A tleap script that builds the chain and sets N, CA, C and O, in Angstrom:
source leaprc.protein.ff14SB
mol = sequence {
  NMET ASN LYS LYS GLU LEU VAL ARG ALA ILE
  ALA ASN LYS CYS GLY ILE THR LEU LYS ASP
  ALA GLY ILE ALA LEU GLU GLY PHE ILE GLY
  ALA ILE THR ASP SER LEU LYS GLU GLY GLU
  SER VAL GLN ILE SER GLY PHE GLY THR PHE
  ASP VAL LYS SER LYS PRO ALA ARG GLU GLY
  ILE ASN PRO LYS THR SER GLU LYS ILE LYS
  ILE ALA ALA SER LYS THR PRO THR PHE LYS
  PHE GLY LYS ALA TYR LYS ASP SER PHE CASN
}
set mol.1.N position { 90.761 105.391 84.730 }
set mol.1.CA position { 91.735 104.099 84.103 }
set mol.1.C position { 91.231 102.702 84.468 }
set mol.1.O position { 90.759 102.141 85.457 }
set mol.2.N position { 91.523 102.429 83.313 }
set mol.2.CA position { 91.337 101.125 83.025 }
set mol.2.C position { 91.956 100.354 83.028 }
set mol.2.O position { 93.059 100.548 83.539 }
set mol.3.N position { 91.617 98.871 82.411 }
set mol.3.CA position { 92.554 97.696 83.150 }
set mol.3.C position { 93.400 97.524 81.903 }
set mol.3.O position { 94.545 97.373 82.331 }
set mol.4.N position { 93.418 97.478 80.752 }
set mol.4.CA position { 94.991 98.046 80.185 }
set mol.4.C position { 95.750 99.489 80.270 }
set mol.4.O position { 96.918 99.590 79.896 }
set mol.5.N position { 95.094 100.480 80.729 }
set mol.5.CA position { 95.320 101.067 81.655 }
set mol.5.C position { 96.301 101.142 82.694 }
set mol.5.O position { 97.169 102.014 82.739 }
set mol.6.N position { 96.155 100.209 83.542 }
set mol.6.CA position { 96.365 100.352 84.739 }
set mol.6.C position { 97.666 99.357 84.264 }
set mol.6.O position { 98.723 99.938 84.512 }
set mol.7.N position { 97.802 98.490 83.866 }
set mol.7.CA position { 98.550 97.121 83.164 }
set mol.7.C position { 100.280 98.446 82.412 }
set mol.7.O position { 101.422 98.672 82.813 }
set mol.8.N position { 99.607 98.814 81.484 }
set mol.8.CA position { 101.124 99.661 81.238 }
set mol.8.C position { 101.302 100.868 82.169 }
set mol.8.O position { 102.135 101.711 81.837 }
set mol.9.N position { 100.809 100.987 82.969 }
set mol.9.CA position { 101.205 101.936 84.216 }
set mol.9.C position { 101.601 101.403 85.170 }
set mol.9.O position { 101.825 102.062 86.185 }
set mol.10.N position { 101.787 100.164 85.128 }
set mol.10.CA position { 103.067 99.009 86.212 }
set mol.10.C position { 103.917 98.628 85.565 }
set mol.10.O position { 104.979 98.185 86.004 }
set mol.11.N position { 103.613 98.728 84.411 }
set mol.11.CA position { 104.778 98.157 83.042 }
set mol.11.C position { 105.671 99.180 83.429 }
set mol.11.O position { 106.695 98.871 84.039 }
set mol.12.N position { 105.458 100.182 83.196 }
set mol.12.CA position { 106.340 101.237 83.140 }
set mol.12.C position { 106.689 102.260 84.638 }
set mol.12.O position { 107.570 103.008 85.061 }
set mol.13.N position { 105.874 101.920 84.892 }
set mol.13.CA position { 106.409 102.281 86.883 }
set mol.13.C position { 107.608 101.471 87.143 }
set mol.13.O position { 108.717 101.911 87.446 }
set mol.14.N position { 107.136 99.762 86.935 }
set mol.14.CA position { 108.447 98.614 86.865 }
set mol.14.C position { 109.490 98.216 85.808 }
set mol.14.O position { 110.157 97.186 85.721 }
set mol.15.N position { 109.454 99.211 85.100 }
set mol.15.CA position { 110.156 98.512 83.525 }
set mol.15.C position { 110.165 96.753 83.864 }
set mol.15.O position { 110.981 96.163 84.573 }
set mol.16.N position { 109.237 96.283 83.275 }
set mol.16.CA position { 108.911 95.239 83.173 }
set mol.16.C position { 107.845 94.784 81.791 }
set mol.16.O position { 106.966 95.646 81.762 }
set mol.17.N position { 107.666 93.995 80.921 }
set mol.17.CA position { 106.972 94.422 79.879 }
set mol.17.C position { 105.335 93.979 80.157 }
set mol.17.O position { 104.677 93.214 80.863 }
set mol.18.N position { 105.205 94.736 79.375 }
set mol.18.CA position { 103.321 94.468 79.124 }
set mol.18.C position { 102.696 93.583 79.775 }
set mol.18.O position { 101.929 93.799 80.714 }
set mol.19.N position { 103.110 92.089 79.119 }
set mol.19.CA position { 102.574 90.852 79.223 }
set mol.19.C position { 103.126 90.297 80.772 }
set mol.19.O position { 102.352 89.527 81.342 }
set mol.20.N position { 104.337 90.621 81.443 }
set mol.20.CA position { 104.385 90.389 82.789 }
set mol.20.C position { 103.660 90.956 83.920 }
set mol.20.O position { 103.260 90.410 84.948 }
set mol.21.N position { 103.564 92.307 83.474 }
set mol.21.CA position { 101.969 93.440 84.343 }
set mol.21.C position { 101.412 93.118 84.395 }
set mol.21.O position { 100.942 92.914 85.514 }
set mol.22.N position { 100.624 92.568 82.983 }
set mol.22.CA position { 99.629 91.693 83.345 }
set mol.22.C position { 98.998 90.503 83.713 }
set mol.22.O position { 97.838 90.100 83.803 }
set mol.23.N position { 100.652 89.858 83.983 }
set mol.23.CA position { 100.121 88.458 84.579 }
set mol.23.C position { 100.217 88.732 86.166 }
set mol.23.O position { 99.340 88.243 86.878 }
set mol.24.N position { 101.358 89.578 86.806 }
set mol.24.CA position { 101.102 90.110 87.958 }
set mol.24.C position { 99.771 90.736 88.325 }
set mol.24.O position { 99.022 90.169 89.121 }
set mol.25.N position { 99.544 91.589 87.909 }
set mol.25.CA position { 97.921 92.103 87.807 }
set mol.25.C position { 97.023 90.969 88.313 }
set mol.25.O position { 96.507 90.931 89.430 }
set mol.26.N position { 96.890 89.942 87.234 }
set mol.26.CA position { 95.721 88.895 87.461 }
set mol.26.C position { 96.411 88.126 88.724 }
set mol.26.O position { 95.671 87.854 89.669 }
set mol.27.N position { 97.399 87.865 88.774 }
set mol.27.CA position { 97.732 87.126 90.051 }
set mol.27.C position { 97.601 88.082 91.146 }
set mol.27.O position { 97.223 87.587 92.208 }
set mol.28.N position { 97.863 89.543 91.132 }
set mol.28.CA position { 96.909 90.132 92.662 }
set mol.28.C position { 95.485 90.137 92.647 }
set mol.28.O position { 94.822 90.042 93.680 }
set mol.29.N position { 95.016 90.241 91.557 }
set mol.29.CA position { 93.912 90.113 91.679 }
set mol.29.C position { 93.033 88.567 91.949 }
set mol.29.O position { 91.862 88.502 92.321 }
set mol.30.N position { 93.751 87.632 91.714 }
set mol.30.CA position { 93.114 85.933 91.766 }
set mol.30.C position { 93.503 85.906 93.346 }
set mol.30.O position { 92.715 85.414 94.154 }
set mol.31.N position { 94.838 86.493 93.780 }
set mol.31.CA position { 94.765 85.900 95.000 }
set mol.31.C position { 94.050 86.604 95.774 }
set mol.31.O position { 93.615 85.976 96.739 }
set mol.32.N position { 93.618 88.228 95.680 }
set mol.32.CA position { 92.844 89.063 96.603 }
set mol.32.C position { 91.479 88.143 96.735 }
set mol.32.O position { 91.073 87.644 97.785 }
set mol.33.N position { 90.614 87.985 94.912 }
set mol.33.CA position { 89.438 86.947 95.228 }
set mol.33.C position { 89.725 85.890 96.037 }
set mol.33.O position { 88.909 85.740 96.946 }
set mol.34.N position { 90.670 85.069 95.999 }
set mol.34.CA position { 90.660 83.776 96.517 }
set mol.34.C position { 90.678 83.984 97.756 }
set mol.34.O position { 89.969 83.168 98.345 }
set mol.35.N position { 91.124 84.642 98.352 }
set mol.35.CA position { 91.361 84.834 100.139 }
set mol.35.C position { 89.938 85.281 100.517 }
set mol.35.O position { 89.356 84.685 101.424 }
set mol.36.N position { 89.321 86.354 99.834 }
set mol.36.CA position { 88.047 86.631 100.444 }
set mol.36.C position { 87.157 85.575 100.228 }
set mol.36.O position { 86.241 85.442 101.039 }
set mol.37.N position { 87.275 84.601 99.053 }
set mol.37.CA position { 85.860 83.622 99.126 }
set mol.37.C position { 86.476 82.340 99.873 }
set mol.37.O position { 86.176 81.194 99.540 }
set mol.38.N position { 87.528 82.698 101.104 }
set mol.38.CA position { 87.638 81.410 101.766 }
set mol.38.C position { 87.527 82.131 103.330 }
set mol.38.O position { 87.669 81.525 104.393 }
set mol.39.N position { 87.241 83.559 103.168 }
set mol.39.CA position { 86.777 84.077 104.666 }
set mol.39.C position { 88.100 85.435 105.269 }
set mol.39.O position { 87.879 86.202 106.207 }
set mol.40.N position { 89.302 85.415 104.505 }
set mol.40.CA position { 89.941 86.043 104.859 }
set mol.40.C position { 89.993 87.135 104.112 }
set mol.40.O position { 89.750 87.148 102.906 }
set mol.41.N position { 90.471 88.591 105.126 }
set mol.41.CA position { 90.561 89.614 105.121 }
set mol.41.C position { 91.995 90.004 104.047 }
set mol.41.O position { 92.680 88.981 104.023 }
set mol.42.N position { 92.348 90.596 103.581 }
set mol.42.CA position { 93.397 91.276 103.102 }
set mol.42.C position { 93.858 92.605 103.174 }
set mol.42.O position { 93.721 93.513 102.355 }
set mol.43.N position { 94.606 92.592 104.620 }
set mol.43.CA position { 95.177 94.151 104.300 }
set mol.43.C position { 96.556 94.407 103.908 }
set mol.43.O position { 97.409 93.556 104.162 }
set mol.44.N position { 96.772 95.168 103.492 }
set mol.44.CA position { 98.120 95.706 102.450 }
set mol.44.C position { 98.134 97.056 103.354 }
set mol.44.O position { 97.279 97.929 103.509 }
set mol.45.N position { 99.407 96.891 103.876 }
set mol.45.CA position { 99.747 98.279 104.588 }
set mol.45.C position { 100.045 99.439 103.929 }
set mol.45.O position { 100.675 99.355 102.875 }
set mol.46.N position { 99.583 100.925 104.516 }
set mol.46.CA position { 99.693 101.704 103.819 }
set mol.46.C position { 98.045 101.838 102.410 }
set mol.46.O position { 97.315 102.827 102.345 }
set mol.47.N position { 97.995 101.411 102.108 }
set mol.47.CA position { 96.606 101.179 101.339 }
set mol.47.C position { 95.237 100.924 102.024 }
set mol.47.O position { 94.421 101.833 102.181 }
set mol.48.N position { 95.013 99.587 102.444 }
set mol.48.CA position { 93.823 100.220 102.778 }
set mol.48.C position { 93.876 98.205 103.158 }
set mol.48.O position { 94.871 97.494 103.015 }
set mol.49.N position { 92.378 97.713 103.680 }
set mol.49.CA position { 91.865 96.661 103.573 }
set mol.49.C position { 90.654 95.879 102.754 }
set mol.49.O position { 89.563 96.422 102.584 }
set mol.50.N position { 90.855 94.994 102.428 }
set mol.50.CA position { 89.520 94.496 101.508 }
set mol.50.C position { 88.941 92.967 102.051 }
set mol.50.O position { 89.672 91.998 102.255 }
set mol.51.N position { 87.574 92.990 102.218 }
set mol.51.CA position { 87.068 92.320 103.278 }
set mol.51.C position { 85.814 91.812 102.644 }
set mol.51.O position { 85.395 92.473 101.694 }
set mol.52.N position { 85.250 90.922 102.947 }
set mol.52.CA position { 83.492 90.727 103.061 }
set mol.52.C position { 82.548 91.036 103.677 }
set mol.52.O position { 82.688 90.812 104.879 }
set mol.53.N position { 81.940 91.315 103.496 }
set mol.53.CA position { 80.580 91.794 104.562 }
set mol.53.C position { 79.616 91.174 103.914 }
set mol.53.O position { 79.421 91.243 102.700 }
set mol.54.N position { 78.848 90.415 104.884 }
set mol.54.CA position { 77.490 89.706 105.423 }
set mol.54.C position { 76.229 90.636 105.431 }
set mol.54.O position { 76.134 91.577 106.219 }
set mol.55.N position { 75.294 90.331 104.536 }
set mol.55.CA position { 74.303 91.189 104.453 }
set mol.55.C position { 73.131 89.878 104.311 }
set mol.55.O position { 73.047 88.939 103.520 }
set mol.56.N position { 72.110 90.414 105.736 }
set mol.56.CA position { 71.254 89.383 106.344 }
set mol.56.C position { 69.741 89.450 105.167 }
set mol.56.O position { 69.673 90.318 104.297 }
set mol.57.N position { 68.874 88.612 105.321 }
set mol.57.CA position { 68.127 88.832 104.107 }
set mol.57.C position { 66.918 89.582 104.917 }
set mol.57.O position { 66.806 89.911 106.097 }
set mol.58.N position { 66.056 89.711 103.774 }
set mol.58.CA position { 65.408 90.629 104.751 }
set mol.58.C position { 63.943 90.965 103.899 }
set mol.58.O position { 63.766 90.101 103.041 }
set mol.59.N position { 62.920 91.940 103.920 }
set mol.59.CA position { 61.980 92.377 102.888 }
set mol.59.C position { 62.236 93.556 102.160 }
set mol.59.O position { 62.829 94.556 102.565 }
set mol.60.N position { 61.612 93.302 100.762 }
set mol.60.CA position { 61.775 94.639 100.460 }
set mol.60.C position { 60.401 94.817 99.608 }
set mol.60.O position { 59.423 94.070 99.576 }
set mol.61.N position { 60.651 96.121 98.886 }
set mol.61.CA position { 58.801 96.217 98.232 }
set mol.61.C position { 59.329 96.497 96.747 }
set mol.61.O position { 60.112 97.426 96.551 }
set mol.62.N position { 58.706 95.343 95.284 }
set mol.62.CA position { 58.886 95.489 94.361 }
set mol.62.C position { 58.140 96.995 93.884 }
set mol.62.O position { 56.917 97.076 93.770 }
set mol.63.N position { 58.972 98.046 93.653 }
set mol.63.CA position { 58.600 98.672 92.872 }
set mol.63.C position { 56.971 99.433 91.930 }
set mol.63.O position { 56.199 100.372 92.126 }
set mol.64.N position { 57.171 98.167 90.744 }
set mol.64.CA position { 56.436 98.309 90.115 }
set mol.64.C position { 54.564 97.998 91.166 }
set mol.64.O position { 53.509 98.554 91.473 }
set mol.65.N position { 55.309 96.758 91.279 }
set mol.65.CA position { 53.448 95.891 92.235 }
set mol.65.C position { 53.744 96.314 93.355 }
set mol.65.O position { 53.268 95.530 94.176 }
set mol.66.N position { 54.436 97.385 94.002 }
set mol.66.CA position { 54.066 97.752 95.705 }
set mol.66.C position { 54.346 96.172 96.027 }
set mol.66.O position { 53.562 96.102 96.975 }
set mol.67.N position { 54.773 95.136 95.952 }
set mol.67.CA position { 54.257 93.614 96.309 }
set mol.67.C position { 55.511 93.413 97.085 }
set mol.67.O position { 56.539 93.790 96.522 }
set mol.68.N position { 55.609 92.946 98.144 }
set mol.68.CA position { 56.361 93.053 99.432 }
set mol.68.C position { 57.148 91.478 98.727 }
set mol.68.O position { 56.449 90.692 98.088 }
set mol.69.N position { 58.551 91.232 98.953 }
set mol.69.CA position { 59.405 90.395 98.683 }
set mol.69.C position { 60.411 90.032 99.364 }
set mol.69.O position { 61.071 90.893 99.946 }
set mol.70.N position { 60.773 88.605 99.449 }
set mol.70.CA position { 61.954 88.235 99.998 }
set mol.70.C position { 63.537 88.420 99.368 }
set mol.70.O position { 63.855 87.634 98.476 }
set mol.71.N position { 64.461 89.367 99.781 }
set mol.71.CA position { 65.547 89.359 99.906 }
set mol.71.C position { 66.325 88.751 100.488 }
set mol.71.O position { 66.313 88.756 101.719 }
set mol.72.N position { 67.319 87.977 99.707 }
set mol.72.CA position { 68.383 86.433 100.616 }
set mol.72.C position { 69.760 87.075 101.142 }
set mol.72.O position { 70.572 87.844 100.628 }
set mol.73.N position { 69.688 86.541 102.168 }
set mol.73.CA position { 71.279 86.711 102.436 }
set mol.73.C position { 72.617 87.525 101.239 }
set mol.73.O position { 72.298 87.630 100.055 }
set mol.74.N position { 73.193 87.732 101.426 }
set mol.74.CA position { 74.462 88.008 100.662 }
set mol.74.C position { 76.254 87.696 101.263 }
set mol.74.O position { 76.633 86.913 102.134 }
set mol.75.N position { 76.931 88.496 100.537 }
set mol.75.CA position { 77.952 88.577 101.221 }
set mol.75.C position { 78.211 89.480 99.509 }
set mol.75.O position { 77.794 89.328 98.361 }
set mol.76.N position { 79.485 90.781 100.507 }
set mol.76.CA position { 79.506 91.478 99.528 }
set mol.76.C position { 80.848 92.253 99.597 }
set mol.76.O position { 80.908 93.381 100.087 }
set mol.77.N position { 81.913 91.607 99.090 }
set mol.77.CA position { 83.244 92.302 98.701 }
set mol.77.C position { 83.305 93.768 99.035 }
set mol.77.O position { 82.504 94.558 98.534 }
set mol.78.N position { 84.694 94.317 100.277 }
set mol.78.CA position { 83.625 95.593 100.417 }
set mol.78.C position { 85.582 96.221 100.433 }
set mol.78.O position { 86.324 95.239 100.417 }
set mol.79.N position { 86.343 97.543 100.460 }
set mol.79.CA position { 87.336 97.486 100.716 }
set mol.79.C position { 87.597 98.817 100.937 }
set mol.79.O position { 87.478 99.565 99.967 }
set mol.80.N position { 88.006 99.392 102.248 }
set mol.80.CA position { 88.661 100.478 103.180 }
set mol.80.C position { 89.722 101.080 103.127 }
set mol.80.O position { 90.501 100.650 103.978 }
set mol.81.N position { 90.269 102.157 102.317 }
set mol.81.CA position { 91.131 102.824 102.866 }
set mol.81.C position { 92.152 103.059 104.012 }
set mol.81.O position { 91.701 103.591 105.026 }
set mol.82.N position { 93.376 102.756 103.988 }
set mol.82.CA position { 93.963 102.806 105.438 }
set mol.82.C position { 94.004 104.463 105.425 }
set mol.82.O position { 93.769 105.181 104.453 }
set mol.83.N position { 94.323 104.829 106.612 }
set mol.83.CA position { 94.091 106.016 107.198 }
set mol.83.C position { 95.339 107.260 106.099 }
set mol.83.O position { 95.278 108.361 105.550 }
set mol.84.N position { 96.402 106.070 106.332 }
set mol.84.CA position { 98.071 106.958 105.741 }
set mol.84.C position { 97.816 107.631 104.325 }
set mol.84.O position { 98.133 108.776 104.001 }
set mol.85.N position { 97.021 106.442 103.364 }
set mol.85.CA position { 96.538 106.680 101.998 }
set mol.85.C position { 95.732 107.685 101.709 }
set mol.85.O position { 95.840 108.516 100.808 }
set mol.86.N position { 94.571 107.518 102.868 }
set mol.86.CA position { 93.397 108.922 102.855 }
set mol.86.C position { 94.487 110.470 103.162 }
set mol.86.O position { 94.649 111.497 102.504 }
set mol.87.N position { 94.832 110.177 103.953 }
set mol.87.CA position { 96.176 111.524 104.668 }
set mol.87.C position { 96.648 112.068 103.088 }
set mol.87.O position { 96.416 113.276 103.027 }
set mol.88.N position { 97.152 111.626 101.984 }
set mol.88.CA position { 98.105 112.096 101.458 }
set mol.88.C position { 97.597 112.559 100.453 }
set mol.88.O position { 98.266 113.124 99.587 }
set mol.89.N position { 96.115 112.376 100.380 }
set mol.89.CA position { 95.477 113.190 99.470 }
set mol.89.C position { 95.282 114.776 99.500 }
set mol.89.O position { 95.293 115.658 98.642 }
set mol.90.N position { 95.055 114.719 101.199 }
set mol.90.CA position { 95.019 116.454 101.609 }
set mol.90.C position { 95.959 117.139 102.261 }
set mol.90.O position { 95.807 118.341 102.480 }
savepdb mol mol.pdb
quit
């Protein structure tokens, strides 16, 4: 399912227009993104948790030249499904 199909599914499920569903989805994504940028996690009960994990700086190897390179520290957004949600598939 791509974004356009998701907007259509939200509109059908909620009985709203495609435009309103698109606005709602953009607002949802924006709110999560803003919270993660501020260092806050976002927990949606019964669904899961959005969080940011820090990766420390490390040394790597360039596979073409076998030269050692330094890889900078970074932050990566993550998502962990809640137990109740995972259990609904089994």
